[in-house]
MARSE-191229 format. One record per residue (C-alpha): x, y, z; residue in three letters. Coordinates in steps of 0.001 Angstrom, whole numbers. Last residue first. Example, Ala and Ser with C-alpha at 12.3 -4.5 7.8 and 13.67 -1.06 7.14 Angstrom:
% residues 2
{xx: 13670 yy: -1060 zz: 7140 residuo: SER};
{xx: 12300 yy: -4500 zz: 7800 residuo: ALA};
END
This chain:
% residues 105
{xx: -31563 yy: -14013 zz: 23067 residuo: ARG};
{xx: -28214 yy: -15682 zz: 23882 residuo: ARG};
{xx: -26424 yy: -13607 zz: 21257 residuo: ARG};
{xx: -27408 yy: -10279 zz: 22823 residuo: TRP};
{xx: -25915 yy: -11449 zz: 26145 residuo: LEU};
{xx: -22579 yy: -12273 zz: 24589 residuo: ILE};
{xx: -22587 yy: -9175 zz: 22450 residuo: LEU};
{xx: -23344 yy: -6950 zz: 25405 residuo: TYR};
{xx: -20650 yy: -8651 zz: 27498 residuo: LEU};
{xx: -18137 yy: -7993 zz: 24731 residuo: GLY};
{xx: -19171 yy: -4366 zz: 24465 residuo: GLY};
{xx: -18846 yy: -3877 zz: 28188 residuo: ALA};
{xx: -15354 yy: -5643 zz: 28116 residuo: ILE};
{xx: -14232 yy: -3336 zz: 25243 residuo: LEU};
{xx: -15536 yy: -281 zz: 27021 residuo: ALA};
{xx: -13672 yy: -1210 zz: 30241 residuo: VAL};
{xx: -10412 yy: -1813 zz: 28189 residuo: PRO};
{xx: -10959 yy: 1776 zz: 26589 residuo: TRP};
{xx: -11040 yy: 3503 zz: 30073 residuo: LEU};
{xx: -7363 yy: 4044 zz: 30874 residuo: GLN};
{xx: -6267 yy: 5124 zz: 27390 residuo: GLY};
{xx: -9429 yy: 7263 zz: 27083 residuo: VAL};
{xx: -8559 yy: 9047 zz: 30266 residuo: TRP};
{xx: -4929 yy: 9659 zz: 29059 residuo: GLU};
{xx: -6111 yy: 10767 zz: 25685 residuo: LEU};
{xx: -8521 yy: 13285 zz: 27333 residuo: VAL};
{xx: -5568 yy: 14525 zz: 29500 residuo: GLN};
{xx: -3390 yy: 14993 zz: 26356 residuo: ARG};
{xx: -6221 yy: 16879 zz: 24701 residuo: GLY};
{xx: -6467 yy: 19272 zz: 27678 residuo: ALA};
{xx: -2705 yy: 19739 zz: 27755 residuo: GLU};
{xx: -2507 yy: 20758 zz: 24108 residuo: GLY};
{xx: -4735 yy: 20166 zz: 21298 residuo: TRP};
{xx: -1858 yy: 18882 zz: 19092 residuo: LEU};
{xx: -1732 yy: 15631 zz: 20926 residuo: LEU};
{xx: -5477 yy: 15155 zz: 20769 residuo: GLY};
{xx: -5415 yy: 15962 zz: 17019 residuo: GLY};
{xx: -2797 yy: 13155 zz: 16590 residuo: GLY};
{xx: -4951 yy: 10799 zz: 18624 residuo: ILE};
{xx: -8086 yy: 11584 zz: 16677 residuo: LEU};
{xx: -6245 yy: 11441 zz: 13364 residuo: ALA};
{xx: -4752 yy: 8055 zz: 14133 residuo: LEU};
{xx: -8166 yy: 6745 zz: 15125 residuo: ILE};
{xx: -9648 yy: 8099 zz: 11942 residuo: GLY};
{xx: -6930 yy: 6605 zz: 9871 residuo: GLY};
{xx: -7305 yy: 3240 zz: 11527 residuo: PRO};
{xx: -11058 yy: 3273 zz: 10694 residuo: ILE};
{xx: -10884 yy: 5092 zz: 7355 residuo: LEU};
{xx: -8845 yy: 2322 zz: 5960 residuo: PRO};
{xx: -12102 yy: 109 zz: 6054 residuo: TRP};
{xx: -13983 yy: 2201 zz: 3455 residuo: TRP};
{xx: -13072 yy: 314 zz: 294 residuo: CYS};
{xx: -14145 yy: 1142 zz: -3260 residuo: ALA};
{xx: -12699 yy: -1353 zz: -5713 residuo: ARG};
{xx: -15629 yy: -1832 zz: -8216 residuo: GLY};
{xx: -14445 yy: 903 zz: -10573 residuo: PRO};
{xx: -11265 yy: 2571 zz: -9335 residuo: LEU};
{xx: -11532 yy: 6156 zz: -8116 residuo: LEU};
{xx: -13197 yy: 5024 zz: -4889 residuo: TRP};
{xx: -9955 yy: 3122 zz: -4095 residuo: SER};
{xx: -8023 yy: 6318 zz: -4433 residuo: LEU};
{xx: -9990 yy: 7985 zz: -1654 residuo: LEU};
{xx: -10028 yy: 4945 zz: 681 residuo: SER};
{xx: -6259 yy: 4495 zz: 406 residuo: ILE};
{xx: -5802 yy: 8264 zz: 634 residuo: LEU};
{xx: -7407 yy: 8191 zz: 4051 residuo: GLY};
{xx: -4759 yy: 5867 zz: 5357 residuo: TRP};
{xx: -2035 yy: 8143 zz: 4075 residuo: GLY};
{xx: -3723 yy: 11146 zz: 5705 residuo: LEU};
{xx: -3731 yy: 9294 zz: 9008 residuo: ALA};
{xx: 96 yy: 9068 zz: 8691 residuo: PHE};
{xx: 150 yy: 12801 zz: 8255 residuo: ALA};
{xx: -2098 yy: 13348 zz: 11334 residuo: LEU};
{xx: 49 yy: 10904 zz: 13345 residuo: LEU};
{xx: 3263 yy: 12765 zz: 12319 residuo: PHE};
{xx: 1813 yy: 16215 zz: 13199 residuo: VAL};
{xx: 685 yy: 14915 zz: 16646 residuo: GLY};
{xx: 4006 yy: 13258 zz: 17358 residuo: GLY};
{xx: 5725 yy: 16560 zz: 16539 residuo: GLN};
{xx: 3303 yy: 18161 zz: 19024 residuo: ASP};
{xx: 4319 yy: 15633 zz: 21778 residuo: ALA};
{xx: 8069 yy: 16216 zz: 21040 residuo: GLU};
{xx: 7684 yy: 20086 zz: 21231 residuo: GLU};
{xx: 7913 yy: 21826 zz: 17933 residuo: LEU};
{xx: 11206 yy: 23036 zz: 16371 residuo: SER};
{xx: 11319 yy: 20249 zz: 13765 residuo: HIS};
{xx: 7913 yy: 21328 zz: 12284 residuo: PHE};
{xx: 9188 yy: 22741 zz: 8920 residuo: PRO};
{xx: 11678 yy: 19937 zz: 8149 residuo: GLY};
{xx: 12312 yy: 16807 zz: 10227 residuo: THR};
{xx: 8786 yy: 16663 zz: 11602 residuo: ILE};
{xx: 7184 yy: 17387 zz: 8216 residuo: LEU};
{xx: 9369 yy: 15023 zz: 6176 residuo: LEU};
{xx: 8910 yy: 12159 zz: 8603 residuo: VAL};
{xx: 5157 yy: 12612 zz: 8473 residuo: GLY};
{xx: 5057 yy: 12980 zz: 4716 residuo: LEU};
{xx: 7099 yy: 9761 zz: 4358 residuo: GLY};
{xx: 4659 yy: 7908 zz: 6775 residuo: LEU};
{xx: 1669 yy: 9220 zz: 4881 residuo: GLY};
{xx: 3187 yy: 8292 zz: 1578 residuo: SER};
{xx: 3833 yy: 4777 zz: 2985 residuo: GLN};
{xx: 83 yy: 4480 zz: 3550 residuo: ARG};
{xx: -455 yy: 5518 zz: -61 residuo: THR};
{xx: 2069 yy: 2949 zz: -1287 residuo: LYS};
{xx: 41 yy: 11 zz: -9 residuo: MET};
END
């Protein structure tokens, strides 16, 4: 998938070039947004091919974009990411229990 590699290359280019003087967390945010762009390009370019449209790359791209945006948002965004990092296992367990109970019906 060359488009995903394009996002990685753009991310490296941005943090070693125009954004090299940013704080480390902000550089991470810029890199993750560029990487998310590569995932988004997979979907965009797949829609240009007849019968090849795929939407699944928007899932990892969206997650990366949310994390990158959270890092760039500042201290409030980093706190939100920390809370999400601690609570996502609980959400997975709750979702799994819901699926188990729903399947029994």
